[in-house]
C-alpha positions in Angstrom: -0.1 0.1 0.0 1.2 3.3 -0.9 2.3 5.6 1.8 2.4 9.5 1.5 4.2 12.4 3.1 2.3 15.8 3.9 4.9 18.5 4.6 4.8 21.5 2.5 3.7 25.0 3.7 1.0 26.7 1.8 3.8 29.3 0.4 5.7 26.2 -1.1 2.4 24.8 -2.4 1.5 28.0 -4.3 5.0 27.6 -6.3 3.8 24.1 -7.6 0.7 25.8 -9.7 0.6 24.1 -13.1 1.1 26.0 -16.4 -1.4 26.0 -19.0 -1.5 23.3 -21.7 -1.3 25.6 -24.9 0.4 23.9 -27.7 4.1 25.5 -28.7 4.6 26.5 -32.3 8.2 26.2 -33.8 9.7 28.3 -36.6 8.1 26.1 -39.4 4.5 26.4 -37.7 4.5 23.0 -36.2 2.7 22.7 -32.8 3.9 20.9 -30.1 2.2 19.9 -27.0 3.6 20.9 -23.2 5.3 19.0 -20.5 3.2 19.3 -17.4 3.8 18.4 -13.8 0.9 17.2 -12.9 -2.4 16.4 -14.3 -3.5 15.9 -10.5 -2.8 19.3 -8.9 -5.2 18.6 -6.0 -3.0 15.6 -4.9 0.4 16.1 -6.4 0.9 19.6 -5.1 1.0 18.2 -1.4 1.4 14.5 -1.3 4.3 12.2 -2.6 4.5 8.6 -2.7 7.3 6.7 -0.4 8.9 3.8 -2.1 9.2 0.7 0.4 11.4 -1.6 -1.2 14.4 0.2 -2.2 18.0 -0.6 -1.3 20.9 1.8 -1.3 24.7 1.1 -1.6 27.9 3.4 -1.0 30.1 3.5 -3.6 32.6 6.1 -2.2 33.0 7.4 1.1 34.8 11.0 1.2 38.0 11.1 3.2 40.9 13.7 3.1 43.3 11.5 1.5 41.1 10.0 -1.5 39.4 13.3 -2.1 36.5 15.1 -0.2 34.7 16.2 -3.3 32.7 13.6 -5.6 30.0 14.3 -8.3 28.8 13.9 -11.9 27.8 10.1 -11.7 27.1 8.2 -14.6 26.0 4.3 -14.6 25.6 1.9 -17.4 24.3 -1.7 -17.8 26.7 -3.5 -20.2 26.8 -7.5 -20.8 25.3 -7.9 -17.5 27.6 -5.8 -15.5 26.7 -2.5 -13.8 29.6 0.2 -14.4 29.5 3.3 -12.4 31.9 6.3 -12.7 32.1 9.7 -11.0 34.3 12.7 -10.6 36.7 13.1 -7.6 38.8 15.8 -6.6 40.5 17.0 -3.4 37.9 19.1 -2.0 36.4 21.7 -4.8 33.9 21.2 -7.7 35.7 21.0 -11.1 38.9 21.9 -9.2 42.6 21.4 -10.5 43.2 17.9 -11.0 39.5 16.4 -11.1 39.7 13.0 -12.1 37.4 10.1 -12.9 36.8 6.9 -10.8 34.9 3.6 -11.7 33.5 0.5 -10.2 31.9 -2.2 -11.4 29.2 -5.1 -10.3 28.7 -8.3 -12.1 26.0 -9.7 -9.7 23.3 -7.2 -9.5 24.9 -4.7 -7.1 25.6 -7.1 -4.4 29.4 -6.7 -4.6 31.7 -4.0 -6.3 35.2 -4.2 -7.6 37.6 -1.9 -5.6 37.7 1.9 -6.7 39.9 2.2 -10.0 41.2 5.6 -11.6 39.2 5.5 -14.9 40.6 8.8 -16.2 43.9 10.2 -14.2 44.1 14.0 -13.3 45.4 16.0 -16.3 46.9 18.8 -13.6 48.1 18.9 -10.0 45.6 18.0 -7.8 45.4 20.9 -5.2 42.6 23.1 -3.6 41.1 26.0 -5.6 42.9 28.2 -3.0 46.2 27.2 -3.9 45.3 27.2 -7.9 42.8 27.9 -9.9 43.8 30.1 -13.3 45.4 28.0 -16.0 44.6 24.8 -14.3 42.7 22.0 -15.7 40.1 19.6 -14.5 37.7 16.6 -16.0 34.1 16.0 -16.2 32.6 13.0 -16.8 30.4 12.6 -19.8 29.2 8.9 -19.7 29.4 6.3 -22.0 28.9 5.3 -25.8 28.7 1.7 -27.2 30.6 1.5 -30.5 30.8 -2.1 -32.3 29.7 -3.8 -29.3 32.6 -2.1 -27.1 31.7 0.2 -24.6 33.7 3.4 -24.4 33.8 5.9 -21.4 34.3 9.6 -22.2 35.2 12.6 -20.1 35.7 16.4 -20.9 38.9 18.3 -20.3 38.5 21.8 -19.5 40.9 24.8 -18.4 40.1 27.9 -16.0 40.8 31.2 -17.7 39.6 33.1 -14.7 38.7 32.4 -10.8 35.1 31.4 -9.8 32.7 28.9 -11.1 31.1 30.2 -14.3 31.0 28.8 -17.4 32.4 31.9 -19.3 35.6 31.0 -17.7 36.0 27.6 -18.7 38.2 27.0 -22.1 37.3 23.4 -23.5 40.6 21.7 -24.0 39.1 18.4 -25.4 37.6 15.0 -24.5 39.4 11.9 -23.7 38.2 8.5 -24.1 39.2 4.8 -23.4 37.6 1.4 -23.7 35.9 -0.2 -20.2 35.5 -3.8 -20.5 33.3 -5.8 -18.3 35.8 -8.0 -17.2 37.6 -5.3 -15.6 40.3 -4.4 -18.3 40.8 -0.7 -19.3 41.6 0.3 -22.8 44.5 3.3 -23.6 43.7 6.7 -23.2 42.8 8.7 -26.5 41.7 12.3 -27.7 38.3 12.6 -29.1 39.6 14.6 -31.7 41.8 14.6 -34.9 44.7 16.8 -32.9 45.8 15.9 -29.5 46.2 19.1 -27.1 49.2 19.6 -25.7 49.3 18.6 -22.1 49.6 20.3 -18.8 53.3 21.1 -17.9 54.6 17.6 -16.4 51.6 15.4 -17.5 51.7 12.6 -20.3 50.6 13.5 -23.7 48.0 11.2 -25.2 47.6 10.2 -29.0 44.4 11.3 -31.1 42.1 8.6 -31.5 41.6 6.5 -34.7 39.4 8.8 -37.0 36.7 6.3 -37.8 36.0 5.4 -34.1 36.4 9.4 -33.3 33.6 10.1 -35.7 31.4 7.2 -34.5 31.6 8.3 -30.8 31.1 12.0 -31.5 27.9 10.8 -33.9 26.8 8.9 -30.8 26.6 11.8 -28.8 24.6 13.7 -31.3 21.9 11.3 -31.6 18.8 12.0 -29.3 18.9 10.5 -26.0 22.8 10.6 -26.1 23.0 14.1 -25.1 26.3 15.3 -23.4 24.8 17.0 -20.2 28.3 18.6 -19.3 29.6 19.8 -22.6 31.9 23.0 -22.1 32.6 23.1 -25.8 28.9 24.7 -26.7 27.2 27.9 -25.5 24.2 27.6 -23.6 21.0 28.2 -25.5 18.4 30.8 -24.8 14.7 29.9 -23.8 11.7 31.8 -25.4 11.7 33.9 -22.3 15.0 34.8 -22.4 16.6 32.4 -19.5 19.7 30.4 -20.0 19.5 26.9 -20.0 21.9 24.1 -19.7 22.6 20.5 -19.0 20.3 19.2 -21.2 18.6 15.8 -19.9 18.8 12.7 -22.4 15.8 13.1 -24.3 13.2 10.6 -25.0 10.5 9.8 -27.6 6.9 10.3 -27.6 4.7 7.7 -29.4 4.0 10.1 -32.3 7.8 10.2 -33.0 8.5 13.5 -31.7 11.5 13.7 -29.1 11.4 15.9 -25.9 14.5 17.2 -24.3 14.4 18.8 -20.8 16.8 21.6 -19.7 18.0 23.1 -16.5 17.4 26.9 -15.8 20.3 29.2 -15.3 18.6 32.4 -14.7 17.9 35.4 -17.0 20.4 36.0 -19.7 20.8 39.6 -18.3 21.9 38.3 -14.8 25.6 39.3 -14.0 26.1 38.1 -10.6 25.5 34.8 -9.0 22.8 36.5 -6.7 21.2 37.8 -9.6 21.1 34.4 -11.3 19.6 32.8 -8.4 17.0 35.5 -8.1 15.8 35.0 -11.7 15.7 31.3 -11.7 12.3 29.9 -12.5 12.7 26.7 -10.5 11.1 25.2 -13.2 12.6 22.5 -16.2 12.5 23.9 -19.6 11.6 21.7 -22.5 12.4 21.6 -26.5 11.2 19.3 -28.9 12.3 17.8 -32.0 10.0 16.2 -35.1 13.0 15.5 -37.3 15.0 13.1 -34.8 17.1 15.4 -33.4 18.2 17.7 -36.2 16.4 20.8 -35.0 14.9 21.6 -31.9 12.2 24.3 -30.9 13.3 26.9 -28.6 13.2 25.6 -25.1 10.0 27.0 -23.4 9.2 26.8 -19.4 7.3 23.9 -18.1 5.3 23.4 -14.6 7.9 20.8 -13.7 9.5 22.0 -10.3 13.2 21.5 -10.3 15.8 23.2 -7.9 18.0 24.1 -10.8 20.2 21.0 -10.9 20.8 18.5 -13.2 17.9 16.1 -14.0 17.8 12.6 -15.5 15.1 11.1 -17.6 14.7 7.6 -19.1 11.9 4.8 -20.1 10.8 1.7 -18.0 10.4 -1.6 -20.0 6.5 -1.0 -20.1 7.3 2.5 -22.0 6.5 4.8 -19.1 8.8 8.0 -18.9 10.5 8.9 -15.6 12.2 12.1 -14.8 14.6 12.0 -11.7 15.5 15.3 -10.0 15.4 17.5 -7.1 11.7 18.5 -7.1 11.6 21.1 -4.4 11.7 24.7 -6.4 11.7 26.7 -3.0 15.2 26.5 -1.9 16.8 29.8 -0.4 20.2 30.2 -1.8 19.4 28.3 -4.9 20.9 24.9 -3.5 18.8 23.7 -0.4 16.0 21.9 -2.4 18.4 19.4 -3.4 18.0 17.6 -0.1 14.8 15.6 -1.8 15.3 13.5 -4.8 12.2 12.2 -6.7 11.3 10.1 -9.6 8.0 11.3 -11.5 6.1 9.1 -13.8 4.1 9.7 -17.3 2.5 7.4 -19.3 2.6 9.7 -22.4 5.8 11.5 -21.8 4.0 14.7 -21.4 1.7 14.5 -18.5 3.5 13.6 -15.1 0.8 12.5 -12.7 2.8 10.4 -10.1 6.0 11.1 -8.1 7.7 9.2 -5.5 10.6 10.1 -3.1 14.1 8.5 -3.7 15.7 10.1 -1.0 15.0 12.9 1.6 16.6 14.9 4.3 20.4 14.7 3.5 23.1 14.4 6.2 25.3 17.0 7.2 28.2 18.2 5.1 31.2 16.9 6.5 34.0 18.8 4.4 34.0 22.3 3.0 34.9 22.9 -0.5 34.0 25.4 -3.5 30.4 24.8 -4.4 29.8 22.1 -2.0 26.4 21.8 -0.7 23.7 19.5 1.0 21.6 17.0 -1.0 20.9 14.0 -3.1 22.4 15.6 -6.5 23.0 14.9 -10.2 21.2 11.6 -10.7 22.1 9.2 -13.4 20.1 6.0 -13.8 19.8 2.7 -15.9 17.3 -0.3 -16.1 19.1 -3.6 -15.6 16.8 -6.4 -15.3 14.0 -6.0 -12.9 15.3 -2.8 -11.4 16.0 0.8 -11.7 19.2 1.9 -10.7 19.6 5.5 -9.6 23.3 6.9 -9.1 23.6 10.3 -7.2 26.2 12.1 -5.1 25.6 13.0 -1.6 26.6 16.7 -0.7 29.0 16.1 -3.5 31.3 13.9 -1.1 30.2 10.5 -1.2 28.3 8.4 -4.1 25.7 6.2 -3.7 23.3 3.9 -5.9 19.7 3.2 -5.0 17.9 -0.1 -6.6 14.2 0.5 -7.3 12.1 -2.4 -8.2 10.3 -1.6 -11.5 7.5 -3.3 -10.4 7.0 -1.1 -7.5 7.2 1.8 -9.5 4.2 0.3 -12.0 2.0 0.2 -8.5 2.3 3.9 -8.0 -0.8 5.7 -8.0 
């Protein structure tokens, strides 16, 4: 039997009001529907399902020796093996020498291989207080399966100025390597024709095979495979002049159209971090494509609540669409709403009429660091057998996985 949680104050409930369902139109005059959360405003604005039969695993526990910052989770299921990757740094988000780590499970999550370094640091690993401008960091970009081989990809960027700001990041390139389910890792290559010059004192890597490079790049251009953290592209503008970023992997509708959700970064004219936070809508934005991802409509604001963090989306085996995100929009300072991680379900990919809590009430922050905050953040997911696996960082320190039986999601009311 479903359990429910009643806890939101009236002022917060008012923020959950639904947008109208007028159809959007693209430049060619084609009409598209609107993503709505939720069709049941009387119930969903104050009631949440509590999942009963979940199981949570800890993949990484932050320590000063191994790094107190971990974030940017990715998980995949390849040849009956769960493979989880994430980024790790001494103590700062996207700080100098940020690296990629990996673990595998061949028994449905019961046991995991020891932590391995998937992508070694491309610069010295020091706190932001010691080095920032001119230093390099890596950000995990997920996986691509090419010719029955799994490849992991990470982006390498360099800071041109102090502070966490997309305008101050200079794209260096992307690295990739094969990840075999048996535990072996392939050589490192650049995902480009010309390899970038390495940071002083760090090894150089060759450019990858041109044919393979082209295949991997083409993979990430396909709908459903979008790079969420890509420093080589500029953030698009919405129809109400908000910057949107971190595109959620898109999903297809029954009519063949594709839907892509975005995170709101605030109004384009906002200059300071405070102004950006004040202008954020606390809603996801949506874009549509009717030509298999070749062109997309201008992103438009939805009624889908979001604490302005990376979301995740996918499909259950029965075709239902799910979106995993931080559903609390009323978050002082812009980050407190990440303390609740939820999954919302839709039978048609447009009207999300059920929601359940995956995690709520995060533990205290143990270590200080640049852009560190409490919450269950930046989810990524994969369906493996009869379970949905959801991976996320805890306070940007620890890394955890929650196993959710698909059958329980089917029973949500």
